[in-house]
LOKOLMAR-226683 format. One record per residue (C-alpha): x, y, z; residue number from 1. Coordinates in Angstrom, 2 decimals, decimal comma. Example, Ala and Ser with C-alpha at 12.3 -4.5 7.8 and 13.67 -1.06 7.14 Angstrom:
! LOKOLMAR-226683
[lumba [12,30; -4,50; 7,80]; 1];
[lumba [13,67; -1,06; 7,14]; 2];
END
This chain:
! LOKOLMAR-226683
[lumba [12,91; -19,12; -14,42]; 1];
[lumba [12,40; -18,58; -10,74]; 2];
[lumba [14,63; -15,85; -9,12]; 3];
[lumba [14,82; -16,02; -5,46]; 4];
[lumba [15,65; -13,31; -2,93]; 5];
[lumba [14,62; -14,54; 0,47]; 6];
[lumba [12,35; -17,86; 1,93]; 7];
[lumba [9,38; -17,18; 3,49]; 8];
[lumba [8,66; -19,78; 5,79]; 9];
[lumba [5,10; -20,68; 7,54]; 10];
[lumba [5,40; -23,52; 10,17]; 11];
[lumba [2,55; -25,33; 11,33]; 12];
[lumba [2,26; -23,84; 14,04]; 13];
[lumba [3,42; -19,90; 14,95]; 14];
[lumba [4,38; -16,89; 12,63]; 15];
[lumba [5,93; -16,70; 9,27]; 16];
[lumba [9,77; -16,48; 9,33]; 17];
[lumba [12,05; -15,22; 6,73]; 18];
[lumba [15,27; -16,77; 5,65]; 19];
[lumba [17,26; -14,00; 3,70]; 20];
[lumba [19,71; -15,29; 0,77]; 21];
[lumba [23,46; -14,12; 0,30]; 22];
[lumba [22,26; -12,90; -2,92]; 23];
[lumba [19,53; -12,82; -5,37]; 24];
[lumba [19,43; -16,51; -7,08]; 25];
[lumba [18,15; -17,52; -10,59]; 26];
[lumba [16,29; -21,20; -11,77]; 27];
[lumba [15,89; -21,68; -7,71]; 28];
[lumba [14,71; -25,26; -6,41]; 29];
[lumba [14,80; -26,56; -3,14]; 30];
[lumba [17,30; -29,47; -2,25]; 31];
[lumba [15,34; -32,60; -1,57]; 32];
[lumba [16,16; -32,89; 2,04]; 33];
[lumba [14,84; -29,91; 2,99]; 34];
[lumba [18,32; -27,92; 4,35]; 35];
[lumba [19,14; -26,01; 1,02]; 36];
[lumba [18,37; -25,03; -2,17]; 37];
[lumba [20,43; -25,48; -5,83]; 38];
[lumba [20,59; -22,40; -7,94]; 39];
[lumba [22,21; -21,21; -11,57]; 40];
[lumba [24,86; -18,40; -10,74]; 41];
[lumba [27,15; -18,27; -13,38]; 42];
[lumba [27,33; -22,03; -12,67]; 43];
[lumba [25,41; -24,57; -10,51]; 44];
[lumba [25,58; -23,76; -6,71]; 45];
[lumba [23,97; -25,00; -3,36]; 46];
[lumba [23,17; -22,81; -0,23]; 47];
[lumba [22,69; -24,58; 2,73]; 48];
[lumba [21,41; -22,69; 5,11]; 49];
[lumba [22,69; -24,01; 8,60]; 50];
[lumba [25,11; -22,67; 8,57]; 51];
[lumba [23,94; -20,14; 5,51]; 52];
[lumba [26,55; -20,59; 2,83]; 53];
[lumba [27,01; -20,83; -0,84]; 54];
[lumba [28,94; -24,14; -2,12]; 55];
[lumba [29,98; -23,83; -5,71]; 56];
[lumba [29,72; -27,06; -7,65]; 57];
[lumba [32,80; -27,73; -9,48]; 58];
[lumba [32,74; -28,48; -13,28]; 59];
[lumba [29,36; -26,98; -13,42]; 60];
[lumba [30,60; -23,48; -15,37]; 61];
[lumba [28,49; -22,10; -17,76]; 62];
[lumba [25,64; -24,88; -17,34]; 63];
[lumba [22,36; -23,02; -16,39]; 64];
[lumba [18,53; -24,12; -16,45]; 65];
[lumba [15,78; -25,94; -14,43]; 66];
[lumba [17,38; -28,15; -11,96]; 67];
[lumba [16,04; -31,20; -9,88]; 68];
[lumba [18,03; -33,21; -7,47]; 69];
[lumba [18,05; -37,09; -7,02]; 70];
[lumba [16,92; -37,69; -3,29]; 71];
[lumba [20,12; -39,10; -2,17]; 72];
[lumba [21,73; -35,74; -3,56]; 73];
[lumba [24,05; -37,87; -5,90]; 74];
[lumba [23,09; -36,41; -9,14]; 75];
[lumba [21,79; -33,09; -10,40]; 76];
[lumba [19,86; -32,85; -13,46]; 77];
[lumba [20,11; -29,69; -15,32]; 78];
[lumba [17,10; -29,05; -18,30]; 79];
[lumba [19,02; -25,78; -20,32]; 80];
[lumba [22,25; -25,11; -21,73]; 81];
[lumba [25,98; -25,79; -21,38]; 82];
[lumba [28,73; -23,56; -22,84]; 83];
[lumba [28,86; -20,45; -24,36]; 84];
[lumba [29,08; -18,80; -28,36]; 85];
[lumba [29,52; -21,29; -30,79]; 86];
[lumba [30,61; -24,13; -28,17]; 87];
[lumba [27,17; -23,65; -26,25]; 88];
[lumba [24,71; -27,07; -26,10]; 89];
[lumba [21,19; -27,01; -25,04]; 90];
[lumba [18,87; -30,18; -23,82]; 91];
[lumba [19,57; -32,06; -20,85]; 92];
[lumba [22,61; -32,67; -18,71]; 93];
[lumba [23,44; -35,07; -15,95]; 94];
[lumba [26,00; -33,85; -13,20]; 95];
[lumba [27,53; -36,59; -11,19]; 96];
[lumba [28,33; -35,26; -7,41]; 97];
[lumba [30,52; -34,59; -5,65]; 98];
[lumba [32,85; -34,67; -8,93]; 99];
[lumba [30,94; -32,23; -10,86]; 100];
[lumba [31,23; -34,53; -13,63]; 101];
[lumba [28,40; -33,28; -16,50]; 102];
[lumba [27,21; -35,15; -19,09]; 103];
[lumba [24,36; -34,53; -21,89]; 104];
[lumba [21,84; -37,07; -22,00]; 105];
[lumba [19,45; -35,38; -24,12]; 106];
[lumba [19,28; -32,79; -27,23]; 107];
[lumba [17,09; -30,96; -27,58]; 108];
[lumba [16,60; -29,16; -31,62]; 109];
[lumba [16,95; -25,48; -30,56]; 110];
[lumba [17,69; -23,44; -27,24]; 111];
[lumba [14,02; -22,22; -26,69]; 112];
[lumba [11,33; -22,81; -24,23]; 113];
[lumba [9,91; -24,97; -26,17]; 114];
[lumba [12,16; -27,59; -27,26]; 115];
[lumba [13,75; -27,57; -23,51]; 116];
[lumba [12,36; -30,58; -20,94]; 117];
[lumba [10,77; -28,24; -18,27]; 118];
[lumba [9,86; -28,39; -15,12]; 119];
[lumba [12,01; -31,70; -14,61]; 120];
[lumba [11,71; -34,39; -11,28]; 121];
[lumba [14,47; -36,95; -11,19]; 122];
[lumba [13,92; -40,17; -9,62]; 123];
[lumba [16,11; -41,29; -6,40]; 124];
[lumba [18,52; -43,27; -8,34]; 125];
[lumba [18,90; -40,28; -11,06]; 126];
[lumba [18,36; -42,59; -13,89]; 127];
[lumba [14,88; -41,35; -15,09]; 128];
[lumba [13,64; -37,91; -15,81]; 129];
[lumba [9,79; -36,63; -15,32]; 130];
[lumba [9,62; -33,39; -17,02]; 131];
[lumba [7,08; -31,55; -19,69]; 132];
[lumba [8,23; -31,82; -23,60]; 133];
[lumba [6,66; -30,67; -26,50]; 134];
[lumba [3,61; -29,82; -24,73]; 135];
[lumba [3,27; -33,30; -23,46]; 136];
[lumba [4,65; -35,12; -19,66]; 137];
[lumba [7,25; -38,00; -20,67]; 138];
[lumba [9,09; -40,47; -18,07]; 139];
[lumba [12,49; -40,95; -19,84]; 140];
[lumba [15,17; -42,93; -18,99]; 141];
[lumba [18,32; -41,33; -19,59]; 142];
[lumba [20,44; -44,19; -20,53]; 143];
[lumba [18,76; -44,73; -23,79]; 144];
[lumba [16,49; -41,99; -24,35]; 145];
[lumba [13,27; -44,65; -23,73]; 146];
[lumba [9,91; -42,73; -23,31]; 147];
[lumba [6,86; -42,97; -21,67]; 148];
[lumba [3,95; -40,69; -21,90]; 149];
[lumba [1,75; -39,53; -19,10]; 150];
[lumba [-1,82; -38,57; -19,55]; 151];
[lumba [-2,75; -36,03; -22,29]; 152];
[lumba [-4,26; -34,18; -19,42]; 153];
[lumba [-1,33; -33,71; -17,36]; 154];
[lumba [-0,90; -30,60; -16,04]; 155];
[lumba [1,92; -31,20; -13,59]; 156];
[lumba [4,06; -34,24; -12,56]; 157];
[lumba [6,82; -34,56; -9,65]; 158];
[lumba [8,59; -37,46; -8,07]; 159];
[lumba [8,30; -38,53; -4,43]; 160];
[lumba [11,71; -38,91; -2,69]; 161];
[lumba [11,23; -42,13; -1,73]; 162];
[lumba [10,75; -43,34; -5,71]; 163];
[lumba [7,09; -44,91; -5,08]; 164];
[lumba [4,58; -42,49; -6,19]; 165];
[lumba [4,70; -39,57; -9,39]; 166];
[lumba [1,59; -36,84; -7,70]; 167];
[lumba [0,22; -35,38; -11,17]; 168];
[lumba [-2,45; -32,91; -11,62]; 169];
[lumba [-4,66; -33,26; -14,57]; 170];
[lumba [-7,92; -32,96; -16,24]; 171];
[lumba [-8,83; -29,78; -17,89]; 172];
[lumba [-9,32; -27,47; -15,36]; 173];
[lumba [-5,54; -28,85; -13,97]; 174];
[lumba [-7,03; -29,22; -10,65]; 175];
[lumba [-7,58; -33,24; -10,19]; 176];
[lumba [-4,88; -34,44; -8,07]; 177];
[lumba [-3,93; -37,65; -8,69]; 178];
[lumba [-0,90; -40,51; -7,32]; 179];
[lumba [0,35; -42,68; -10,24]; 180];
[lumba [2,47; -45,65; -8,83]; 181];
[lumba [6,34; -45,01; -10,24]; 182];
[lumba [6,65; -49,04; -11,23]; 183];
[lumba [3,14; -48,84; -12,89]; 184];
[lumba [2,45; -45,43; -14,17]; 185];
[lumba [-1,56; -47,25; -14,90]; 186];
[lumba [-2,39; -47,36; -11,57]; 187];
[lumba [-3,74; -44,51; -9,76]; 188];
[lumba [-4,83; -42,99; -6,90]; 189];
[lumba [-7,07; -40,34; -6,52]; 190];
[lumba [-6,59; -37,66; -3,79]; 191];
[lumba [-9,07; -35,08; -4,89]; 192];
[lumba [-7,83; -31,22; -6,09]; 193];
[lumba [-5,72; -28,86; -6,02]; 194];
[lumba [-4,58; -25,53; -7,12]; 195];
[lumba [-0,91; -25,97; -7,95]; 196];
[lumba [1,80; -26,20; -5,66]; 197];
[lumba [2,25; -29,71; -5,58]; 198];
[lumba [5,83; -30,29; -3,63]; 199];
[lumba [6,70; -33,20; -1,44]; 200];
[lumba [8,04; -33,21; 1,69]; 201];
[lumba [11,83; -34,70; 2,47]; 202];
[lumba [10,15; -38,25; 3,90]; 203];
[lumba [7,70; -38,48; 1,02]; 204];
[lumba [4,43; -38,18; 3,65]; 205];
[lumba [3,02; -35,06; 2,66]; 206];
[lumba [2,28; -32,61; -0,25]; 207];
[lumba [2,48; -29,17; -0,06]; 208];
[lumba [-0,33; -27,78; -2,60]; 209];
[lumba [-1,67; -24,53; -3,11]; 210];
[lumba [-5,48; -23,61; -2,56]; 211];
[lumba [-7,02; -20,49; -4,37]; 212];
[lumba [-8,76; -18,15; -2,20]; 213];
[lumba [-11,17; -15,96; -3,57]; 214];
[lumba [-11,63; -14,47; -0,42]; 215];
[lumba [-8,36; -12,98; 0,51]; 216];
[lumba [-8,42; -10,23; -1,73]; 217];
[lumba [-6,25; -9,04; -4,90]; 218];
[lumba [-3,04; -9,30; -3,23]; 219];
[lumba [-2,20; -12,89; -2,28]; 220];
[lumba [-4,56; -14,87; -3,35]; 221];
[lumba [-3,63; -18,71; -2,26]; 222];
[lumba [-3,07; -20,48; 1,08]; 223];
[lumba [-0,87; -23,08; 1,57]; 224];
[lumba [-2,45; -26,66; 2,26]; 225];
[lumba [-0,58; -29,43; 3,97]; 226];
[lumba [-2,02; -33,42; 2,45]; 227];
[lumba [-1,25; -36,03; 4,70]; 228];
[lumba [-0,75; -39,38; 2,54]; 229];
[lumba [-1,84; -41,67; 4,92]; 230];
[lumba [-4,48; -40,29; 6,30]; 231];
[lumba [-5,73; -37,99; 3,43]; 232];
[lumba [-6,35; -35,01; 5,73]; 233];
[lumba [-5,33; -31,53; 4,80]; 234];
[lumba [-4,62; -28,76; 7,09]; 235];
[lumba [-3,85; -25,01; 6,48]; 236];
[lumba [-1,01; -23,49; 8,90]; 237];
[lumba [-2,54; -20,61; 10,59]; 238];
[lumba [0,52; -18,34; 9,26]; 239];
[lumba [-0,17; -19,73; 5,36]; 240];
[lumba [-3,80; -18,56; 5,12]; 241];
[lumba [-4,11; -16,33; 2,22]; 242];
[lumba [-0,09; -16,13; 2,54]; 243];
[lumba [1,37; -16,18; -1,04]; 244];
[lumba [1,16; -15,42; -4,82]; 245];
[lumba [1,85; -18,68; -6,27]; 246];
[lumba [6,11; -18,85; -6,81]; 247];
[lumba [8,42; -21,40; -5,58]; 248];
[lumba [7,26; -23,92; -3,24]; 249];
[lumba [9,27; -26,22; -0,83]; 250];
[lumba [10,22; -27,68; 2,51]; 251];
[lumba [12,43; -26,78; 5,23]; 252];
[lumba [12,84; -29,91; 7,20]; 253];
[lumba [9,80; -32,32; 7,20]; 254];
[lumba [7,71; -30,13; 9,64]; 255];
[lumba [8,21; -26,60; 8,39]; 256];
[lumba [6,42; -25,76; 5,21]; 257];
[lumba [7,82; -22,83; 2,93]; 258];
[lumba [7,31; -20,36; -0,09]; 259];
[lumba [9,06; -17,30; -1,55]; 260];
END
């Protein structure tokens, strides 16, 4: 669960800026276009930044869980629960926008975390789900539940907005950064290491990474790195050095890195 009260923005140049949200939100995730976040708030809502407003998504009452949005924002995938009391069901739900039509596409054996599809990421067309299930990362075709498994040492995996790549962290230390070709997950590209993060820019050109900085002291121990996929070069925005303690990350436009 990721609760968000405000968003700290770290521009590549200049000082940190804070975006204040209307209220504390649960299960928050950045929208793929960098202009909003989605969250569970008694129903699924979209919080748009400019102008700041909360837009409820009709039809999603009593739907809660971890959220992923397709890059064209025509589809949301929610891994969690729908309904209340004896009518409550758990698993993965596909929400078609803008109608808010909710369809259960995967059923969990129970409503606990271990039975869920955690850390969901969805393909641009909303048809395939990438998530951790039963301690393994799965690539699931939602129409028929056909499943491919990623490398057993995968710790994190995220689909690029353009649908071409799946960024993963793997190996026993969870720090080896590997790109998988989304059409053939056996084809890989190694990109060094990272200590967490793994958030794609809206144009799929950059990855936001967390860099463990032992010299930062006890309060904030991570810096934000920006990895250029074309050149392999990395940079740390000046305001993002020793700036965060993990948590939710994302992008506000293609140029500004943000995390809370």
